[in-house]
N, C-alpha and C positions, 0 to 999 in steps of 0.2 A: 664807325666800322673798324674792325680789328687792324687794318693796314694803313689807317689814316696816318698821314705824316705828323709826327710829334711837334710840339712847339720847340723852338730853339733851346730854351732853358732846360727842358727835360732831356733833349738830345745831348747837350754838352754835359749834363750831369752824368749820363750814362757813359759817355766817352771818357770822361775823367776818371770814373770808377774803374775802367778797364786799364788805366795806367797808360793810355796813349797820349804821347807828348806832342806839343806843338811842332809842326813842321816834319812830323813822322811821315814816312812814305806808307800808304795803306794798300795792301793787296787783299782783295776780297775773293773768296773761292767758294764754290759748291762742292757737294760730293760727286756729282756727275754732271758734266756740261755746265751750261750757263742758265741761271734763273734767279734766285734770291740774291746771288752775289752782285747782280746788276742793280738791284734795288739798294744794296748797302752802298755801292759805288755812288749811286745817284743821290742818296741821302747826305753823304759827306759833301758831294759837289754843291747841292743846293743850300746847304748850310754854310758854305763859304770856304771849305778847305781847298787848298792849292790843287787845281785840276791837273797840274803836271806831276803831282805826287799821289795820284789815284789811279789804282790798277785793278783789273779783273784778270784772274788766272783762266786763260783760254783753255777750254776742255775740263776745267775742274780739277779736283783732287785725283780722280781716277786716272786721268791722263798723266798727271805729274807722277803718280805712284808707278805707272806703267814704265814711264820713260826714265825715272830716277829712283829706282827701288832702294838703292843704298842710302838715300837721304831721308827716308821715312823715319820719323821719330816716333817711337811706340811708348815712350814714358809719359805718364800723367804730368801735365803742365804744373809747375809750382804755383801756389797760391799768389794772387796779386797783392803785393805788399806796398807798391808805390802807386799813389793816385795823384791825379792832377785836377786843378780847379780852373774853370774857364768862366769868363763873364761876357756880357753882351757886346763888349768892345773888342773881343778877341777876334771874332769872325762876323760877317754880315750876311744875312739870309738873302738868297738870290731870287727876288720876286720875278725875275725874267724867265725862270725855269718852272714857274708855277701858274696855274690857272685856276680861279675860283669858279664856282657854279654860275656866278653872275656874269663873269667873262665869257663863259661857254655859251650862256643863253644869248649874250649880245652878239657873239660870233655867229649865231644861227642866222641872224639878219645881215650882218656885214660881210660874212664870208671872207674876212681878212686872213684867217689862218685855216689850214687843212688839218682836220681831225683824222688821225690814222688809229684804227682800233687793233690792238694786239691780241685780242681774245681768239680762241679757235673759231673757224669759220661758221660752225653750226650755231654757236651763241650769237654771232653777228647776225646770221640770216634769221634767227628766231626758231630754228628747227631743233635746237638742243637746249636744255634747261641750264639756267644759271646755278652754280653750286650753293649760293646763299638763298635762304628761303624768303619768299615774298618779294623777290626782284624778278621782273619779267626779262626774258631775253630779247634780242632785236638790237637795234643800233640807233645812234644819234642821226638825225637828218644831215645829208651831205657828207658823211663820214665814209672812209673807205677801209677795207679790211686787209691788213697785212699781219697774219698770225705770227706771234713771236717765234713759233717753231720753224717758220720758213726761212729765217736768217741764220739758223744754226744747222751745221752739217751732221752727218751721222755719227761723228766722233765727239760731238758736244761742243764743237768750236764755232766761232763765228765764221760765216762763209766769206769769201774774198770780196773786195770792193765791187768788182764787176758784177758779180752774182747779186750782191745786195742792191746795186743800182738797178739791175734788171727787174728784180722783184717789185721795187717802187715804180719803175717805169711802166710795169704791167698794170698798175693802178693810175696811170696818168700823171705820175709824179717824177719829175727829173731832179734827182738829188745831186747831180753832177755839177749843177750850176745854181746860182742864187735865184729863188722864186718865192712862191708863197710859203710863209713860215709854217712849220709842222707842229702839231700838238699830238703827242703820243698818248693814247688813252688805253684803259683796259677795265677790268672788273673791279679791282680794289687797289691798284697801285703798285703791282709787282711786275707783271710781264711787260707793261709799257716801258719799263726801265731798260728792258732788253733791246727794245727798238732804239731807244735813245742812245744806248751803248753802240749799237750797230751804226747808227748815224755818225756818232763821234769817231768811230774807228775808221769810217770811210771819208773823214774830213768834209762832211757835208757843210756847205756855206751856211 
């Protein structure tokens, strides 16, 4: 599928080609609100980048431009002339942040982890079609629906901790204390990262 997580070798090759240096702070941002920036943040995180140096711009570029118009750079960026080389010993893939289809199938029986679906409610309920052909809508058994848009406010920013906790509590999940581990899921691996970002922002145990 188009959004499948790349293998570490391919990922680090692309990171190096962008001239991103080891230990750089990474700030990911969208044009409006929060969407694919969360996936960028999550990919660096799962590939082993220092989580304390990973950030997502709350509200995206539109909010930044509105609040800091004098800081907008309208010049075309200079071509990248400095590249970096990474190898497998530089960073370690975080298997704890990833679930294979086999692990998901096992969890259908064990129910050790709670699957939370980030897709729109209609796709979860099976009343709206999936955007990709030949894939039925509906949801995994025992999963619950928390559309990724529900954790974002009208300004494209993450809602506050209390609001996000209430959203999950309405689905029977108390994220304010340690409990059943959560697996964030979606259609192709983008919007689930928004839920993971929201959980991280609320310091979910």
